C-alpha positions as CSV (number, residue, x, y, z in Angstrom):
1,M,91.5,147.2,98.1
2,N,94.1,147.3,95.4
3,M,93.5,145.7,92.0
4,R,95.9,142.8,92.5
5,R,94.4,141.7,95.7
6,A,90.9,141.9,94.2
7,A,92.0,139.8,91.2
8,A,93.6,137.2,93.5
9,S,90.5,137.1,95.7
10,L,88.2,136.6,92.7
11,A,90.5,133.9,91.3
12,T,90.5,132.0,94.6
13,L,86.7,132.3,94.9
14,G,86.5,130.9,91.3
15,L,88.7,127.9,92.2
16,L,86.7,127.2,95.4
17,A,83.4,127.5,93.5
18,T,84.5,124.9,90.9
19,G,85.9,122.6,93.6
20,A,89.4,122.8,92.2
21,V,90.8,123.9,95.5
22,V,89.2,122.7,98.7
23,G,92.2,122.6,101.1
24,T,95.5,121.0,101.4
25,A,95.7,117.2,101.2
26,G,97.0,115.3,104.2
27,T,99.8,112.7,103.9
28,A,97.5,109.8,103.1
29,Q,95.5,111.8,100.6
30,A,98.6,113.0,98.8
31,A,100.2,109.6,98.3
32,T,99.7,107.2,95.4
33,H,97.8,103.9,95.9
34,C,99.9,100.9,96.9
35,Q,100.4,98.6,93.9
36,G,102.7,96.0,95.5
37,Y,104.5,94.9,98.6
38,S,108.0,94.5,99.9
39,T,109.7,92.0,102.3
40,Y,111.5,93.3,105.3
41,T,113.9,91.2,107.5
42,T,114.4,91.5,111.3
43,Q,116.3,89.5,113.7
44,Y,113.0,87.6,114.4
45,G,112.2,86.8,110.8
46,D,110.6,88.3,107.7
47,Y,107.4,90.3,107.3
48,Q,105.8,92.0,104.3
49,K,103.8,95.2,103.9
50,P,102.3,97.2,101.1
51,T,104.5,99.5,99.1
52,T,104.2,101.6,96.0
53,T,105.4,98.7,93.8
54,T,106.6,95.2,94.5
55,G,110.1,95.2,96.0
56,S,110.3,99.0,96.1
57,R,110.3,99.3,99.9
58,N,108.6,102.7,99.3
59,V,105.7,103.1,101.8
60,T,104.6,106.5,100.6
61,C,101.3,105.0,99.3
62,V,97.8,104.4,100.6
63,L,95.3,101.6,100.6
64,S,91.7,102.7,101.1
65,S,88.1,101.6,100.4
66,G,87.7,100.1,97.0
67,D,91.3,99.1,96.6
68,G,92.0,95.5,95.5
69,Y,88.7,94.9,93.7
70,N,90.5,94.7,90.3
71,G,92.9,91.9,91.5
72,G,96.7,92.0,90.8
73,A,99.4,93.2,93.1
74,Q,97.1,95.7,94.8
75,N,94.8,92.8,95.8
76,T,97.9,91.1,97.3
77,A,98.8,94.2,99.3
78,V,95.3,94.3,100.7
79,R,95.5,90.6,101.6
80,L,98.8,91.3,103.5
81,L,97.0,94.1,105.4
82,Q,94.0,91.9,106.2
83,R,96.2,89.0,107.4
84,S,98.1,91.3,109.7
85,L,94.9,92.9,111.1
86,N,93.6,89.4,111.8
87,R,96.8,88.1,113.4
88,C,98.1,91.1,115.2
89,F,94.9,92.9,116.3
90,P,92.6,90.5,118.1
91,G,88.9,90.4,117.2
92,A,89.4,91.4,113.5
93,D,87.9,88.3,111.9
94,L,88.3,89.8,108.4
95,A,87.9,87.8,105.3
96,V,91.3,87.7,103.7
97,D,89.8,88.4,100.2
98,G,92.1,91.2,99.0
99,M,89.2,93.7,98.9
100,Y,89.4,96.9,101.0
101,G,85.8,97.1,102.1
102,P,84.0,98.6,105.1
103,A,85.1,95.9,107.5
104,T,88.8,96.5,106.6
105,A,88.4,100.3,106.8
106,N,86.7,100.0,110.3
107,K,89.5,97.8,111.6
108,V,92.1,100.2,110.3
109,K,90.3,103.0,112.2
110,E,90.5,100.9,115.4
111,V,94.2,100.4,114.9
112,Q,94.7,104.1,114.3
113,R,92.8,105.0,117.5
114,S,94.8,102.5,119.5
115,K,98.1,103.9,118.1
116,G,97.2,107.5,118.7
117,L,97.0,108.4,115.0
118,A,94.6,110.4,112.9
119,V,91.5,108.2,112.3
120,D,90.5,108.0,108.7
121,G,90.4,104.3,107.9
122,V,93.1,104.7,105.3
123,L,96.4,102.8,105.4
124,G,98.8,105.6,104.7
125,P,102.5,106.0,105.3
126,Q,102.0,106.9,109.0
127,T,99.6,104.1,109.8
128,S,101.9,101.7,107.9
129,R,104.8,102.8,110.1
130,Y,103.0,102.2,113.4
131,M,101.1,99.1,112.3
132,N,102.0,95.7,113.7
133,W,102.7,93.4,110.7
134,A,102.3,89.6,110.6
135,M,105.6,87.7,110.4
136,T,105.8,85.4,107.3
137,G,106.0,81.7,108.1
138,A,105.6,82.3,111.9
139,T,102.9,83.2,114.3
140,G,104.3,86.5,115.6
141,C,103.9,90.1,114.7
142,T,106.2,93.1,114.5
143,Y,105.6,95.9,117.0
144,G,105.0,99.3,115.4
145,G,104.8,101.3,118.6
146,S,102.6,104.3,119.1
147,A,102.6,107.9,117.9
């Protein structure tokens, strides 16, 4: 084994031992947490969904367990998710409290399974894309399709 390869192997082992490198992050893990929401308009009406910041329309963010507990715009984003889960996915019966707890994570997992997505309980960009969102001021939902 040449000296360069040996040095690279030792460096990699050192990073793994310290936990600095444990693999590559998936899409949901690599994104920032949603801190707001945006309104979208369709021919059937408006709907809102979590985004990086309010009004940004940038969905490359995640909501996951523990989000929303500090209030603010992130709490509103979690409420939008919970309202859509209750209205668009029968049997959810979630408290719309703006806190991403175990019940919200479990319902997101059910949605991910039903849509043919990777199941992790995190609302990431792909789950957001295929999610059915509650229409504002109406009783309907958008249809996100399946993967």
